[in-house]
DSSP file (Angstrom, degrees, kcal/mol; ACC not computed):
  #  RESIDUE AA STRUCTURE BP1 BP2  ACC     N-H-->O    O-->H-N    N-H-->O    O-->H-N    TCO  KAPPA ALPHA  PHI   PSI    X-CA   Y-CA   Z-CA
    1    1 A Q              0   0    0      0, 0.0     2,-0.4     0, 0.0   105,-0.0   0.000 360.0 360.0 360.0 170.9  104.0   80.2  102.9
    2    2 A V        -     0   0    0     95,-0.1     2,-0.4    22,-0.0   105,-0.2  -0.732 360.0-157.0 -92.7 137.8  103.8   83.9  102.7
    3    3 A H        -     0   0    0     -2,-0.4    22,-1.8   103,-0.1     2,-0.4  -0.974   6.9-167.6-116.7 131.8  100.5   85.7  103.4
    4    4 A L  E     -A   24   0A   0     -2,-0.4   105,-0.6   103,-0.3     2,-0.5  -0.940   3.1-169.3-122.6 136.0   99.9   89.1  102.0
    5    5 A V  E     -A   23   0A   0     18,-1.9    18,-3.0    -2,-0.4     2,-0.2  -0.974   7.5-157.3-127.7 122.4   97.0   91.3  103.1
    6    6 A E  E     +A   22   0A   0     -2,-0.5     2,-0.3    16,-0.2    16,-0.2  -0.645  14.7 172.9 -90.1 153.9   96.1   94.5  101.2
    7    7 A S  E     +A   21   0A   0     14,-2.2    14,-2.4    -2,-0.2   104,-0.1  -0.968  44.6  59.9-147.6 159.1   94.2   97.4  102.6
    8    8 A G        +     0   0    0      1,-0.3    11,-0.3    -2,-0.3    14,-0.0   0.409  61.5 133.6 108.3  -0.2   93.2  100.9  101.6
    9    9 A G        +     0   0    0     12,-0.1     2,-0.3     9,-0.1    -1,-0.3  -0.209  24.9 115.8 -77.9-179.9   91.2  100.3   98.5
   10   10 A G  E     -d  113   0B   0    102,-1.1   104,-2.5   101,-0.1     2,-0.4  -0.986  61.4 -47.7 157.2-168.9   87.8  102.1   98.1
   11   11 A L  E     +d  114   0B   0     -2,-0.3     2,-0.3   102,-0.2   104,-0.2  -0.895  51.5 164.5-107.2 129.1   85.9  104.5   96.1
   12   12 A V  E     -d  115   0B   0    102,-2.4   104,-2.4    -2,-0.4     2,-0.1  -0.981  34.6-113.7-148.7 149.2   87.2  108.0   95.2
   13   13 A Q  E >   -d  116   0B   0     -2,-0.3     3,-2.2   102,-0.2    72,-0.2  -0.439  53.0 -78.5 -82.2 161.2   86.4  110.8   92.8
   14   14 A A  T 3  S+     0   0    0    102,-1.6    72,-0.2     1,-0.3    -1,-0.1  -0.338 120.9  29.1 -59.4 135.4   88.7  111.6   89.9
   15   15 A G  T 3  S+     0   0    0     70,-3.2    69,-0.6     1,-0.3    -1,-0.3   0.197  99.5 115.4  96.5 -16.7   91.6  113.7   91.1
   16   16 A G    <   -     0   0    0     -3,-2.2    69,-2.5    69,-0.3     2,-0.3  -0.090  57.7-121.3 -77.6 179.2   91.5  112.2   94.6
   17   17 A S        -     0   0    0     66,-0.2     2,-0.3    67,-0.2    66,-0.2  -0.942  20.5-177.3-128.6 146.7   94.0  110.1   96.4
   18   18 A L  E     - B   0  82A   0     64,-2.2    64,-3.2    -2,-0.3     2,-0.5  -0.991  14.0-148.2-139.2 150.5   94.3  106.7   98.0
   19   19 A R  E     - B   0  81A   0     -2,-0.3     2,-0.4   -11,-0.3    62,-0.2  -0.968  12.9-162.9-120.1 117.8   97.0  104.8   99.8
   20   20 A L  E     - B   0  80A   0     60,-2.4    60,-2.3    -2,-0.5     2,-0.3  -0.783   4.4-168.0 -98.7 147.0   97.3  101.0   99.7
   21   21 A S  E     -AB   7  79A   0    -14,-2.4   -14,-2.2    -2,-0.4     2,-0.4  -0.940   7.2-162.1-130.7 149.7   99.2   99.0  102.1
   22   22 A C  E     -AB   6  78A   0     56,-1.5    56,-1.8    -2,-0.3     2,-0.5  -0.973   8.9-158.0-134.1 117.3  100.3   95.3  101.9
   23   23 A A  E     -AB   5  77A   0    -18,-3.0   -18,-1.9    -2,-0.4     2,-0.4  -0.832   7.6-152.5 -98.0 128.5  101.4   93.5  105.0
   24   24 A S  E     -A    4   0A   0     52,-3.1   -20,-0.2    -2,-0.5     4,-0.1  -0.756  16.3-145.7-102.2 148.2  103.5   90.5  104.8
   25   25 A S  S    S+     0   0    0    -22,-1.8     2,-0.3    -2,-0.4    -1,-0.1   0.601  86.3  52.7 -81.5  -7.3  103.6   87.6  107.2
   26   26 A E  S    S-     0   0    0    -23,-0.2    -2,-0.1    50,-0.1   -24,-0.0  -0.857 101.7 -80.3-123.5 158.5  107.3   87.2  106.5
   27   27 A S    >   -     0   0    0     -2,-0.3     3,-1.2     1,-0.2    -2,-0.1  -0.294  29.1-141.6 -50.8 131.8  110.3   89.4  106.5
   28   28 A I  G >  S+     0   0    0     45,-0.2     3,-1.5     1,-0.2    -1,-0.2   0.610  96.0  77.8 -73.2 -12.5  110.7   91.5  103.4
   29   29 A F  G 3  S+     0   0    0      1,-0.2    -1,-0.2    44,-0.1    -2,-0.1   0.672  88.8  60.1 -69.6 -16.0  114.4   91.0  103.5
   30   30 A G  G <  S+     0   0    0     -3,-1.2    70,-3.1    70,-0.1     2,-0.5   0.473  90.3  90.0 -89.2   1.0  113.6   87.4  102.1
   31   31 A F  E <   -E   99   0B   0     -3,-1.5    68,-0.3    68,-0.2     3,-0.1  -0.821  57.8-163.7-103.9 134.4  112.0   89.0   99.0
   32   32 A K  E    S+     0   0B   0     66,-2.8    21,-1.7    -2,-0.5    22,-0.3   0.622  82.8   5.4 -86.3 -13.9  114.0   89.8   95.8
   33   33 A A  E     -EF  98  52B   0     65,-0.9    65,-2.1    19,-0.3     2,-0.3  -0.953  59.4-168.2-163.3 151.8  111.1   92.0   94.7
   34   34 A M  E     +EF  97  51B   0     17,-2.5    17,-2.9    -2,-0.3     2,-0.3  -0.947  24.5 146.0-136.3 159.2  107.8   93.4   95.8
   35   35 A G  E     -EF  96  50B   0     61,-2.0    61,-2.5    -2,-0.3     2,-0.4  -0.999  40.4-104.1-178.0 170.2  105.1   95.1   93.9
   36   36 A W  E     +EF  95  49B   0     13,-2.6    12,-2.8    -2,-0.3    13,-1.5  -0.944  28.5 179.1-115.5 137.8  101.7   96.1   92.9
   37   37 A Y  E     -EF  94  47B   0     57,-2.6    57,-3.3    -2,-0.4     2,-0.3  -0.864   7.9-159.9-125.5 165.9   99.7   94.8   90.0
   38   38 A R  E     -EF  93  46B   0      8,-2.0     8,-2.8    -2,-0.3     2,-0.4  -0.974   8.6-160.9-143.9 152.5   96.2   95.6   88.8
   39   39 A Q  E     -E   92   0B   0     53,-1.9    53,-2.2    -2,-0.3     6,-0.2  -0.960  10.3-165.7-139.0 118.6   93.5   94.0   86.5
   40   40 A A    >   -     0   0    0      4,-0.4     3,-2.3    -2,-0.4    51,-0.1  -0.661  43.5 -70.5 -96.2 157.1   90.7   96.0   85.1
   41   41 A P  T 3  S+     0   0    0      0, 0.0    -1,-0.1     0, 0.0     3,-0.1  -0.211 118.8   3.4 -50.8 131.5   87.5   94.5   83.6
   42   42 A G  T 3  S+     0   0    0      1,-0.3     2,-0.3    -3,-0.1    -3,-0.0   0.673 113.3 100.9  71.6  21.1   88.2   92.9   80.4
   43   43 A K  S <  S-     0   0    0     -3,-2.3    -1,-0.3     3,-0.0     2,-0.2  -0.862  74.1-105.1-127.7 170.4   92.0   93.5   80.5
   44   44 A Q        -     0   0    0     -2,-0.3    -4,-0.4     1,-0.1     2,-0.2  -0.499  48.2 -90.7 -84.7 157.0   95.0   91.4   81.4
   45   45 A R        -     0   0    0     -2,-0.2     2,-0.3    -6,-0.2    -6,-0.2  -0.486  51.1-169.0 -69.8 141.4   96.8   91.9   84.7
   46   46 A E  E     -F   38   0B   0     -8,-2.8    -8,-2.0    -2,-0.2     2,-0.3  -0.912  25.0-104.0-131.6 152.9   99.5   94.5   84.4
   47   47 A S  E     +F   37   0B   0     -2,-0.3   -10,-0.2   -10,-0.2     3,-0.1  -0.654  30.5 178.7 -77.3 137.8  102.4   95.7   86.6
   48   48 A V  E     -     0   0B   0    -12,-2.8    12,-2.6     1,-0.4     2,-0.3   0.783  65.7 -16.0-107.7 -53.7  101.9   99.0   88.3
   49   49 A A  E     -FG  36  59B   0    -13,-1.5   -13,-2.6    10,-0.2     2,-0.4  -0.971  59.7-170.9-155.4 138.8  105.0   99.6   90.4
   50   50 A I  E     -FG  35  58B   0      8,-2.5     8,-2.2    -2,-0.3     2,-0.4  -0.997   3.4-167.6-134.7 140.7  107.9   97.1   91.5
   51   51 A I  E     -FG  34  57B   0    -17,-2.9   -17,-2.5    -2,-0.4     6,-0.2  -0.997  13.8-147.1-129.7 130.7  110.7   97.7   93.9
   52   52 A T  E >   -F   33   0B   0      4,-2.4     3,-1.4    -2,-0.4   -19,-0.3  -0.274  33.3-100.5 -84.4 169.8  113.6   95.3   94.2
   53   53 A S  T 3  S+     0   0    0    -21,-1.7   -20,-0.1     1,-0.2   -21,-0.1   0.829 126.0  56.6 -58.6 -30.9  115.7   94.2   97.3
   54   54 A R  T 3  S-     0   0    0    -22,-0.3    -1,-0.2     2,-0.1     3,-0.1   0.620 121.6-111.1 -77.3 -11.3  118.3   96.7   95.8
   55   55 A G    <   +     0   0    0     -3,-1.4     2,-0.3     1,-0.3    -2,-0.1   0.535  66.7 147.7  87.5  11.6  115.8   99.5   95.9
   56   56 A N        -     0   0    0      2,-0.0    -4,-2.4     1,-0.0     2,-0.4  -0.595  30.9-156.7 -76.9 138.1  115.4   99.9   92.3
   57   57 A I  E     -G   51   0B   0     -2,-0.3     2,-0.4    -6,-0.2    -6,-0.2  -0.966  12.5-168.8-130.7 140.7  111.9  100.9   91.2
   58   58 A D  E     -G   50   0B   0     -8,-2.2    -8,-2.5    -2,-0.4     2,-0.4  -0.964   8.1-167.4-123.4 135.3  110.0  100.5   88.0
   59   59 A Y  E     -G   49   0B   0     -2,-0.4   -10,-0.2   -10,-0.2     2,-0.2  -0.933  28.2-109.2-113.9 146.0  106.6  102.2   87.2
   60   60 A A    >>  -     0   0    0    -12,-2.6     3,-2.4    -2,-0.4     4,-0.9  -0.555  31.5-121.4 -64.7 143.3  104.1  101.7   84.5
   61   61 A D  G >4 S+     0   0    0      1,-0.3     3,-0.7    -2,-0.2    -1,-0.1   0.840 110.8  62.6 -55.3 -35.2  104.2  104.5   82.1
   62   62 A S  G 34 S+     0   0    0      1,-0.2    -1,-0.3     3,-0.0   -14,-0.0   0.635 112.7  36.1 -71.4 -17.8  100.4  105.2   82.8
   63   63 A V  G X> S+     0   0    0     -3,-2.4     3,-2.0   -15,-0.2     4,-2.0   0.463  79.5 126.9-120.7   5.1  101.2  106.0   86.5
   64   64 A K  T << S+     0   0    0     -4,-0.9     4,-0.1    -3,-0.7    -3,-0.0  -0.300  81.0  18.2 -59.5 143.9  104.5  107.8   86.5
   65   65 A G  T 34 S+     0   0    0      2,-0.3    -1,-0.3     1,-0.1     3,-0.1   0.163 124.7  60.1  81.9 -17.2  104.3  111.1   88.3
   66   66 A R  T <4 S+     0   0    0     -3,-2.0    17,-2.2     1,-0.2     2,-0.3   0.746  96.8  52.9-108.4 -34.7  101.1  110.0   90.1
   67   67 A F  E  <  -C   82   0A   0     -4,-2.0     2,-0.4    15,-0.2    -2,-0.3  -0.850  57.5-166.5-114.2 140.8  102.0  106.8   92.1
   68   68 A T  E     -C   81   0A   0     13,-2.2    13,-2.8    -2,-0.3     2,-0.4  -0.995   4.6-158.3-127.8 123.5  104.7  106.2   94.6
   69   69 A I  E     +C   80   0A   0     -2,-0.4     2,-0.3    11,-0.2    11,-0.2  -0.824  22.0 159.0-101.9 143.0  105.8  102.8   95.9
   70   70 A S  E     -C   79   0A   0      9,-1.9     9,-3.2    -2,-0.4     2,-0.3  -0.923  23.4-140.2-151.7 175.6  107.6  102.5   99.1
   71   71 A R  E     -C   78   0A   0     -2,-0.3     2,-0.5     7,-0.2     7,-0.3  -0.991   5.5-151.0-145.7 151.6  108.4   99.9  101.8
   72   72 A D  E  >> -C   77   0A   0      5,-2.4     5,-1.7    -2,-0.3     4,-1.1  -0.922   7.6-168.9-123.9  99.7  108.7   99.8  105.5
   73   73 A N  T  45S+     0   0    0     -2,-0.5     3,-0.3     1,-0.2   -45,-0.2   0.873  86.9  54.4 -63.4 -35.3  111.2   97.1  106.8
   74   74 A A  T  45S+     0   0    0      1,-0.2    -1,-0.2     2,-0.1    -2,-0.0   0.943 117.2  36.2 -63.5 -39.7  110.2   97.3  110.4
   75   75 A K  T  45S-     0   0    0      2,-0.1   -51,-0.3    -3,-0.1    -1,-0.2   0.486 102.5-126.2 -91.6  -2.5  106.5   96.6  109.5
   76   76 A N  T  <5 +     0   0    0     -4,-1.1   -52,-3.1    -3,-0.3     2,-0.3   0.943  65.6 132.6  58.8  43.9  107.1   94.2  106.7
   77   77 A T  E   < -BC  23  72A   0     -5,-1.7    -5,-2.4   -54,-0.2     2,-0.4  -0.929  48.7-155.7-130.8 156.9  104.9   96.3  104.4
   78   78 A V  E     -BC  22  71A   0    -56,-1.8   -56,-1.5    -2,-0.3     2,-0.3  -0.985  21.5-161.9-121.5 136.6  104.9   97.8  100.9
   79   79 A N  E     -BC  21  70A   0     -9,-3.2    -9,-1.9    -2,-0.4     2,-0.4  -0.845  13.3-156.6-122.7 156.5  102.7  100.8  100.2
   80   80 A L  E     -BC  20  69A   0    -60,-2.3   -60,-2.4    -2,-0.3     2,-0.4  -0.901   7.8-161.2-131.7 102.0  101.4  102.4   97.1
   81   81 A Q  E     -BC  19  68A   0    -13,-2.8   -13,-2.2    -2,-0.4     2,-0.5  -0.741  13.8-165.4 -84.3 127.6  100.4  106.2   97.4
   82   82 A M  E     +BC  18  67A   0    -64,-3.2   -64,-2.2    -2,-0.4     2,-0.3  -0.966  10.4 176.3-121.5 116.8   98.1  107.0   94.4
   83   83 A N        +     0   0    0    -17,-2.2   -66,-0.2    -2,-0.5   -67,-0.1  -0.746  57.4  21.1-111.3 162.8   97.4  110.6   93.5
   84   84 A K  S    S-     0   0    0    -69,-0.6    -1,-0.2    -2,-0.3   -68,-0.2   0.926  84.9-157.1  47.4  49.6   95.5  112.4   90.8
   85   85 A L        -     0   0    0    -69,-2.5   -70,-3.2    -3,-0.2   -69,-0.3  -0.287   9.1-158.0 -63.6 143.3   93.5  109.3   90.3
   86   86 A K    >   -     0   0    0    -72,-0.2     3,-2.8    -3,-0.1     4,-0.3  -0.850  30.4-112.6-116.8 148.1   91.8  108.8   87.0
   87   87 A P  G >  S+     0   0    0      0, 0.0     3,-1.8     0, 0.0    28,-0.3   0.838 116.5  67.8 -49.4 -32.6   88.8  106.5   86.1
   88   88 A E  G 3  S+     0   0    0      1,-0.3   -48,-0.0   -48,-0.0    -3,-0.0   0.676  87.7  65.9 -64.5 -12.0   91.2  104.6   84.1
   89   89 A D  G <   +     0   0    0     -3,-2.8    -1,-0.3     2,-0.0    24,-0.1   0.541  69.9 121.2 -80.9  -5.9   92.8  103.5   87.3
   90   90 A T    <   +     0   0    0     -3,-1.8     2,-0.3    -4,-0.3    24,-0.2  -0.387  40.2 111.2 -62.0 125.1   89.8  101.6   88.3
   91   91 A A  E    S- H   0 113B   0     22,-1.6    22,-3.0   -51,-0.1     2,-0.5  -0.963  75.0 -82.2-174.3 172.3   90.9   98.0   88.8
   92   92 A V  E     -EH  39 112B   0    -53,-2.2   -53,-1.9    -2,-0.3     2,-0.4  -0.895  49.3-147.4 -88.8 126.9   91.5   95.2   91.4
   93   93 A Y  E     -EH  38 111B   0     18,-2.5    18,-2.7    -2,-0.5     2,-0.4  -0.859  13.9-164.9-104.6 137.4   95.0   95.9   92.8
   94   94 A Y  E     -E   37   0B   0    -57,-3.3   -57,-2.6    -2,-0.4     2,-0.3  -0.980  13.9-143.5-125.8 130.3   97.1   93.0   93.9
   95   95 A C  E     +E   36   0B   0     -2,-0.4    13,-2.5   -59,-0.2     2,-0.3  -0.634  26.8 179.6 -80.3 142.8  100.3   92.9   96.1
   96   96 A A  E     -EI  35 107B   0    -61,-2.5   -61,-2.0    -2,-0.3     2,-0.3  -0.965  10.4-168.4-142.4 161.4  102.9   90.3   95.0
   97   97 A V  E     -EI  34 106B   0      9,-1.7     9,-1.9    -2,-0.3     2,-0.4  -0.962  12.6-144.4-144.0 157.7  106.3   89.2   96.3
   98   98 A E  E     -EI  33 105B   0    -65,-2.1   -66,-2.8    -2,-0.3   -65,-0.9  -0.990  21.1-131.0-130.7 122.5  109.1   87.0   94.9
   99   99 A L  E  >  -E   31   0B   0      5,-2.2     4,-1.1    -2,-0.4   -68,-0.2  -0.382   6.7-144.1 -74.0 139.7  111.1   84.9   97.3
  100  100 A I  T  4 S+     0   0    0    -70,-3.1    -1,-0.1     2,-0.1   -69,-0.1   0.914  96.1  45.6 -72.8 -39.0  115.1   85.1   97.0
  101  101 A V  T  4 S+     0   0    0    -71,-0.4    -1,-0.1     1,-0.2   -70,-0.1   0.937 132.5  11.9 -70.6 -45.8  115.7   81.5   97.7
  102  102 A T  T  4 S-     0   0    0      2,-0.1    -1,-0.2     0, 0.0    -2,-0.1   0.489  87.6-129.7-116.7  -9.3  113.1   79.7   95.7
  103  103 A S     <  +     0   0    0     -4,-1.1     2,-0.2     1,-0.2    -3,-0.1   0.583  52.5 156.1  61.1  11.9  111.8   82.5   93.3
  104  104 A V        -     0   0    0     -6,-0.1    -5,-2.2     1,-0.0     2,-0.4  -0.445  35.1-139.0 -63.0 132.3  108.4   81.5   94.2
  105  105 A R  E     -I   98   0B   0     -7,-0.2     2,-0.3    -2,-0.2    -7,-0.2  -0.865  15.3-165.8-108.4 136.7  105.8   84.3   93.8
  106  106 A Y  E     -I   97   0B   0     -9,-1.9    -9,-1.7    -2,-0.4     2,-0.3  -0.931   4.5-159.1-121.0 147.5  103.0   85.0   96.2
  107  107 A W  E     -I   96   0B   0     -2,-0.3  -103,-0.3   -11,-0.2   -11,-0.2  -0.918  11.2-130.7-128.3 147.2   99.9   87.1   95.7
  108  108 A G        -     0   0    0    -13,-2.5  -103,-0.1    -2,-0.3     3,-0.1  -0.221  34.4-103.2 -81.2-176.1   97.5   88.8   97.8
  109  109 A Q        -     0   0    0   -105,-0.6    -1,-0.1     1,-0.1  -104,-0.1   0.679  61.3-116.2 -83.3 -13.0   93.8   88.6   97.5
  110  110 A G        -     0   0    0      1,-0.1     2,-0.4   -15,-0.1   -16,-0.2   0.156  16.9-129.0  94.2 153.5   93.3   91.9   95.9
  111  111 A T  E     - H   0  93B   0    -18,-2.7   -18,-2.5  -104,-0.1     2,-0.3  -0.997  22.6-121.2-134.9 128.3   91.6   95.1   96.8
  112  112 A Q  E     - H   0  92B   0     -2,-0.4  -102,-1.1   -20,-0.2     2,-0.5  -0.504  22.6-170.9 -77.3 129.9   89.1   97.1   94.6
  113  113 A V  E     -dH  10  91B   0    -22,-3.0   -22,-1.6    -2,-0.3     2,-0.5  -0.986   5.5-173.2-117.6 127.9   89.9  100.7   93.7
  114  114 A T  E     -d   11   0B   0   -104,-2.5  -102,-2.4    -2,-0.5     2,-0.5  -0.978   5.5-168.9-125.3 117.2   87.0  102.5   92.0
  115  115 A V  E     -d   12   0B   0     -2,-0.5  -102,-0.2   -28,-0.3   -25,-0.2  -0.940  11.0-157.4-110.6 118.1   87.6  106.0   90.5
  116  116 A S  E      d   13   0B   0   -104,-2.4  -102,-1.6    -2,-0.5    -2,-0.0  -0.550 360.0 360.0 -97.0 158.1   84.4  107.8   89.5
  117  117 A S              0   0    0     -2,-0.2  -104,-0.1  -104,-0.2    -1,-0.1   0.472 360.0 360.0 -86.0 360.0   84.2  110.7   86.9
């Protein structure tokens, strides 16, 4: 199975930046999509940014203009650059992938992002 390991979470003040990385144990060429989700206390998990195998990208309206998703084929990683962070961005962020062959989805363990006022 696919193992995903996130890194880069932490505590930052409003207006600051963080860069999250997700390292996959398998080639990203086997994924039809890769992306980042988040879950804040008392809220449902939501999509933040998704990139497909074709390179199409979708962002949540709440992060457009502030977050950027990218991938590195050589390193089998997907990254999320988060700028101008707001307290509302505080959540556990999860990396996820979907396989081309089986459509099975795999999730990372999550990494905490906390933005203080």
